C-alpha positions as CSV (number, residue, x, y, z in Angstrom):
1,M,104.1,87.8,112.1
2,T,100.8,86.4,113.2
3,V,97.5,87.3,111.7
4,K,94.1,86.9,113.5
5,R,91.2,86.9,111.1
6,T,87.4,86.6,111.4
7,I,85.0,85.6,108.7
8,D,81.7,87.3,107.9
9,G,79.9,85.8,105.0
10,I,77.5,88.0,103.0
11,I,75.7,87.9,99.7
12,V,76.5,90.4,97.0
13,A,75.0,90.1,93.5
14,G,74.0,86.4,94.2
15,K,77.6,85.5,95.1
16,T,79.0,84.6,98.5
17,V,81.8,87.0,99.5
18,T,83.7,87.5,102.7
19,T,84.6,90.5,104.7
20,W,88.2,90.0,105.9
21,H,89.1,91.6,109.2
22,G,92.8,91.1,109.6
23,V,94.5,92.2,112.8
24,F,98.2,92.2,112.1
25,I,100.5,91.5,115.1
26,R,104.3,91.2,115.1
27,H,106.2,90.0,118.2
28,G,103.0,90.5,120.2
29,V,102.7,94.2,119.1
30,F,99.6,95.4,117.5
31,I,100.3,96.8,114.0
32,G,97.0,97.5,112.3
33,I,93.8,96.3,110.9
34,V,92.9,95.6,107.3
35,L,89.3,95.3,106.2
36,C,88.4,94.3,102.7
37,V,85.9,92.2,100.7
38,C,87.0,89.3,98.7
39,N,85.7,86.1,97.2
40,T,85.3,83.2,99.7
41,E,87.7,81.0,97.7
42,R,90.3,83.7,97.8
43,Y,89.8,84.2,101.5
44,L,90.1,80.5,102.3
45,S,93.3,80.3,100.3
46,L,94.7,83.2,102.4
47,L,93.8,81.4,105.6
48,Q,96.2,78.6,104.5
49,A,99.0,81.0,103.6
50,D,102.2,81.1,105.7
51,E,103.9,84.3,106.9
52,T,105.4,85.1,103.5
53,S,102.0,84.9,101.9
54,D,100.6,87.2,104.6
55,V,103.1,89.8,103.6
56,A,102.1,89.3,99.9
57,A,98.4,89.6,100.8
58,K,99.0,92.9,102.6
59,E,100.9,94.2,99.6
60,E,98.1,93.1,97.3
61,F,95.5,95.0,99.2
62,L,97.6,98.0,100.3
63,G,100.3,98.3,97.6
64,A,103.9,97.4,97.3
65,P,106.3,99.1,99.8
66,D,108.3,100.9,97.2
67,R,105.2,102.3,95.5
68,I,103.7,103.5,98.8
69,F,107.0,105.2,99.7
70,E,107.2,107.0,96.4
71,K,103.6,108.1,96.9
72,A,104.2,109.4,100.4
73,V,107.3,111.3,99.3
74,S,105.5,112.8,96.3
75,L,102.6,113.9,98.5
76,F,105.0,115.5,101.0
77,F,106.8,117.4,98.2
78,D,103.4,118.5,97.0
79,A,103.0,120.2,100.4
80,K,100.3,117.8,101.5
81,P,101.8,116.6,104.8
82,D,98.5,115.1,106.1
83,K,98.1,112.9,103.1
84,A,101.8,112.0,103.2
85,V,101.5,110.9,106.8
86,D,98.6,108.6,105.8
87,A,100.7,107.1,103.0
88,F,103.7,106.6,105.3
89,D,101.5,104.9,107.9
90,Q,100.2,102.6,105.1
91,L,103.8,101.7,104.4
92,V,104.4,100.9,108.0
93,Q,101.4,98.7,108.0
94,V,102.7,96.8,105.0
95,Q,106.3,96.7,106.1
96,P,106.5,97.3,109.9
97,D,110.3,96.7,110.1
98,C,110.9,99.9,108.0
99,Q,109.5,102.3,110.6
100,P,112.7,103.0,112.5
101,G,114.4,104.2,109.3
102,L,111.5,106.4,108.2
103,W,112.8,109.9,109.2
104,Q,110.8,111.1,106.2
105,R,107.6,110.2,108.1
106,G,108.8,112.3,111.1
107,L,109.1,115.3,108.8
108,A,105.6,114.8,107.4
109,L,104.3,114.5,111.0
110,Y,105.9,117.8,111.9
111,Y,104.3,119.6,109.1
112,A,101.0,117.9,109.8
113,D,101.2,119.4,113.3
114,Q,101.3,115.9,114.8
115,Y,104.2,116.7,117.1
116,E,103.9,113.9,119.6
117,A,103.9,111.3,116.9
118,G,106.8,113.1,115.3
119,R,108.7,113.0,118.6
120,Q,108.2,109.3,118.8
121,Q,109.3,108.7,115.3
122,F,112.6,110.6,115.8
123,E,113.2,108.7,119.1
124,L,112.7,105.5,117.2
125,H,115.0,106.7,114.3
126,K,117.8,107.2,116.8
127,T,118.0,103.4,117.3
128,V,119.2,103.0,113.6
129,N,120.8,106.4,113.0
130,P,122.6,107.6,116.2
131,N,125.1,109.9,114.6
132,D,122.9,112.3,112.6
133,V,122.5,115.7,114.2
134,E,119.3,116.4,112.1
135,N,117.5,113.7,114.1
136,P,117.8,115.4,117.5
137,A,117.1,118.7,115.8
138,W,113.8,117.5,114.5
139,H,113.1,115.9,117.9
140,Y,113.7,119.2,119.5
141,L,111.4,120.9,117.0
142,C,108.5,118.5,117.7
143,V,108.9,118.8,121.5
144,A,109.2,122.6,121.3
145,R,106.0,122.9,119.3
146,A,104.2,120.4,121.5
147,T,105.4,121.8,124.8
148,S,108.1,124.5,125.0
149,P,111.6,125.3,123.7
150,D,113.0,124.9,127.2
151,N,111.5,121.5,127.6
152,A,112.8,120.5,124.2
153,R,116.3,121.6,125.1
154,R,116.2,119.7,128.4
155,N,115.1,116.5,126.5
156,M,117.3,116.6,123.5
157,L,118.4,113.3,122.2
158,A,122.1,112.3,122.5
159,V,123.9,112.1,119.2
160,G,127.3,110.9,118.0
161,R,129.8,112.7,115.8
162,D,128.4,114.2,112.7
163,S,131.2,115.6,110.6
164,R,129.1,117.5,108.1
165,V,129.4,121.3,108.2
166,P,127.7,123.1,110.0
167,M,126.0,120.3,112.0
168,K,128.2,120.8,115.1
169,Q,127.2,124.4,115.3
170,I,123.5,123.7,114.6
171,L,123.6,121.2,117.5
172,S,125.1,123.7,119.8
173,L,122.5,126.3,118.9
174,Y,119.6,123.9,119.6
175,Q,121.3,122.8,122.9
176,G,121.4,126.5,123.9
177,D,125.2,126.9,123.7
178,G,125.7,128.3,120.2
179,S,124.5,131.2,118.0
180,K,123.2,131.6,114.5
181,E,126.3,133.7,113.7
182,E,128.5,130.7,114.4
183,V,126.2,128.5,112.2
184,L,126.5,130.9,109.3
185,S,130.2,131.6,109.6
186,H,131.1,127.9,109.5
187,A,128.6,127.3,106.7
188,A,130.3,130.0,104.6
189,Q,133.5,128.0,104.2
190,G,134.9,125.8,101.4
191,S,134.2,125.9,97.6
192,A,131.2,127.8,96.1
193,Q,129.3,124.5,95.8
194,Q,130.1,123.5,99.3
195,Q,129.1,126.8,100.7
196,R,125.7,126.7,98.8
197,N,124.9,123.3,100.2
198,Q,126.1,124.2,103.7
199,L,124.2,127.5,103.7
200,C,121.1,125.7,102.6
201,Y,121.2,123.5,105.6
202,A,122.2,126.5,107.9
203,H,119.3,128.7,106.8
204,L,116.9,125.8,107.0
205,Y,117.7,124.9,110.5
206,L,118.0,128.5,111.6
207,G,114.5,129.1,110.2
208,L,113.1,126.0,111.9
209,F,114.8,127.0,115.2
210,A,113.4,130.6,115.0
211,E,109.9,129.3,114.3
212,A,110.0,126.9,117.2
213,N,111.0,129.8,119.4
214,G,108.2,132.1,118.2
215,D,110.3,134.4,116.0
216,H,108.2,134.1,112.8
217,K,109.9,137.0,111.0
218,D,113.4,135.5,111.4
219,A,111.9,132.1,110.5
220,K,110.6,133.4,107.2
221,Y,113.8,135.2,106.4
222,H,116.0,132.0,106.8
223,I,113.6,129.6,105.2
224,L,113.2,131.7,102.1
225,R,117.0,131.9,101.9
226,A,117.2,128.1,102.1
227,A,114.4,127.7,99.5
228,G,115.7,130.5,97.3
229,P,119.3,131.7,96.7
230,Y,120.8,128.7,98.5
231,S,118.3,126.1,97.4
232,M,119.5,122.6,96.7
233,D,117.7,119.8,94.9
234,H,118.3,117.1,97.6
235,Y,115.7,116.0,100.1
236,M,116.3,118.6,102.8
237,G,116.7,121.4,100.2
238,R,113.3,120.6,99.0
239,V,112.0,120.5,102.6
240,A,112.8,124.2,102.8
241,K,110.5,124.8,99.8
242,V,107.8,122.6,101.4
243,H,108.1,124.6,104.6
244,A,107.7,127.9,102.7
245,R,104.7,126.5,100.8
246,V,102.9,125.1,103.9
247,R,103.4,128.5,105.6
248,G,102.1,130.4,102.6
249,W,105.4,132.0,101.7
250,L,105.7,130.4,98.3
251,L,102.9,129.8,95.7
252,T,104.4,126.6,94.3
253,V,106.8,123.8,95.2
254,E,109.4,123.4,92.5
């Protein structure tokens, strides 16, 4: 990583301080800008730092990656997707290499109505997670909301084999070849605990699909099933509750 900096000396309370304009570039790609005010001595020491120190400096001013990630996830589950996006973007600024894996950022972008940015995130995520049906599903949702369901279907991301039930049927539905009845019938198989988890996923993705296709009544029905009787405490189970909260269907997020 290379860092281009400029120095602007100013006087505050009788002391010389420096505004630090840091333009962070990795492999020739613009990442972001950091602006802060620090003591001149501290600034000069940063100028002499190597790449490792640059990362440490960014963490000092923006926060450690793990804390930023926890903050972003917490904001998302508090049904504050706009603020969650800001936190995820801060994380990417501190640790650019993490962005391909940040599918959580893509979900926050969707609920913040930033569909084009969400599309880009899920396309990037495919490079590190090519066999997860949920990734092309969310890509479809972003494109459908930004343009149209037909366009989303034509531009669905390719995906490898995902053995989880009922991901195959969900994929077929989003591709235009399946039905919600097939999704639900396959989800209602296995032990009681397996069925609950599978039906949570089934109703979540049926609700998302219905919403993207303009059927808000069906969307509400399925999302509230995923957030209610088939609710799960894992990340996607909690996404159903966030969805219901953001749409005004639930008063609180548990």
